[in-house]
C-alpha positions, 0 to 999 in steps of 0.5 A, a space after each residue: 100424664 102417667 104416675 109411676 112407670 111406664 113400659 114399652 115393648 116389654 115387661 118391668 123395663 127388661 126389654 124396652 124403654 122405661 120411664 122411672 117416676 121422678 123420685 128414682 135415682 135414674 131420673 128421665 123426667 117427662 117425655 114428648 114428641 111435638 109437631 116438629 118431630 124432636 124427641 125431648 127427654 128431660 125436664 126442667 129440674 134435672 141436672 143429668 139423663 142417665 140411659 140404661 141397658 137392662 140394669 147398666 148405665 151406658 151413657 150419662 148426659 149432664 146439664 153442661 152437655 157433656 156425654 159420658 159413655 160407658 164403652 165404645 162408640 161406633 158410627 158405622 159407615 163402613 164399606 161392604 168389606 168394613 175395611 174403611 169409612 167413617 168412625 164419626 162424621 159431620 154429615 154424609 157428604 161433607 168428608 169431615 170426620 174420624 175415619 178408618 182409612 184401612 184395616 190398621 189405620 185411623 185417620 182424620 179427614 177434612 173436606 174429603 181429604 186426608 189430614 191425619 193418619 196413625 198406622 199400627 206401629 204408631 207412625 203418625 202421617 200428616 198429608 199422607 196415609 203411608 207414614 214411614 216414620 214417626 212423623 211423615 209430613 206430605 208436602 207439595 212444592 214449596 210447602 212444608 211447616 210453619 211456626 207462628 209466634 202467635 195465633 196470626 200469620 204476622 210472624 212466622 217461621 218456615 221449612 219448606 221443600 222444593 223438588 225442581 230438578 235432580 240437582 234443585 232438590 232442597 229444604 228452606 229454612 225461612 225466617 221472618 224477623 218483623 210483623 208481616 215480613 215474608 219469610 227470608 231464606 237463611 239457610 238451604 240444604 240439598 241444592 247440588 248436595 250442598 249447603 247454602 247460608 244466604 243462597 238457595 243455590 249453593 256451589 260448594 259443600 258450605 256456601 255462605 253469601 251475603 248481599 248486605 254491604 255491611 255484613 260480617 260474613 263468617 266468624 270462628 272464635 274458640 271462647 276459652 281464655 284456658 285453651 292449651 290445645 286444639 285448633 281453631 280452624 283446620 284446612 286438610 286434603 288427603 290428596 298428599 303434596 299436589 300442585 293442581 289443587 288449593 288448600 286456601 284461595 283468599 281472593 276478591 273480584 280483582 284476583 287472588 291475595 293469598 293461595 295455598 297450593 296442595 303442595 303447601 307452597 304459599 303464593 301472595 299475590 300469584 296462584 302458582 307459587 313455586 316456593 314455599 313462600 313466593 310474593 309478587 309485588 312489594 312485600 313489607 316487613 313492619 314493626 311501627 313505621 320502621 321496616 324491610 321492603 322487598 320488591 323487584 323493579 327493572 329486573 332487579 331485586 331490591 332490599 329497602 329499609 324504610 324510613 331513615 333507618 339502617 339496614 342490618 344484616 345478622 346472622 345468628 343473631 349477631 350483627 355482620 354488616 350495616 348500611 347506615 341511612 347516610 350510605 356508609 357500609 360497616 362490616 365489624 361495626 355498627 358505626 361506619 364513618 366511611 363509605 366502607 369501614 372494616 373493623 376486627 381484631 385478632 384476625 386479617 381484617 381484608 384478605 385479598 387473593 386471586 384463584 388464577 392458577 395459570 401463567 404469570 407472564 402478565 402481571 395481575 392487579 389484586 387491588 387498585 386504590 385510587 382517588 379523583 382529583 378536580 383535574 380528573 387525575 388518578 
């Protein structure tokens, strides 16, 4: 035991190790080297250890195990050219630690693999040593990003990458809604340059698919009661009036219900409408239980007034003819009492004439009125 100062390889602590007496402010306490070859610096009553270079403190170790350096820390394990190697490393063989991956990049390695890399422009790479964007993630097939609700994998969302072929190159967005559930693909982007919702193989630019028997598949809602302009849904083609394409095709697995051709003809029950509106099948226009039914049968076109209702023909809002449910027909009246009732005032009610300008040698019949009696006479 020595009272006072001990100088090793120097004078007055200038060029060597100086152990100051315990009363000095930079307390080092006792120093020993037991058989285990462990060097211990400190004592039972000290709260910190300061290490000085000449008169400048370079390292402070406190009783909590924290180390404070006055300058940079370098653990030199570079290669000969000093362009790469570990700055801090757990040991020489494990491949864990902070390293210099090039002359400009630094990174973190795990088990010999690059976990994170930062280049001189501030780009960060995860799984890659050549990040091109502010955050670049190197990913293998079916890998990507996972978001955990807690510190377990019970609830997790994912963004996964796939490179199966030129067509099947995509990103899948997966969601797990219950604990332990395998994440389900909600949206897939990229397959065939398309976007799929509920499918990873979309065949349209936007393909929405559902296999749930009770699903609501699509909903477009303009949620503003004060809307005074704008389109809730707009379908447009810049091909002009083109009969070879469709603007809208509404169908089930049995056939097409509504078809709007590129020439703006509308077909109901047909995909080949030749007029602005063509209906194949029976058409009905209803107001409550009444209405008009249009249909064809046996080569004939039929107009049917549904229910026990009259069939009225109007022009510019004025009634011109009425067929009562009794079968009576009225022209100029809405209450015909006979099979044909014609009413008019100030004009000729009925005019019958022939446009035949040929020879009058054969008598012409312009009007033939008759009735049948029970004996068959007229």
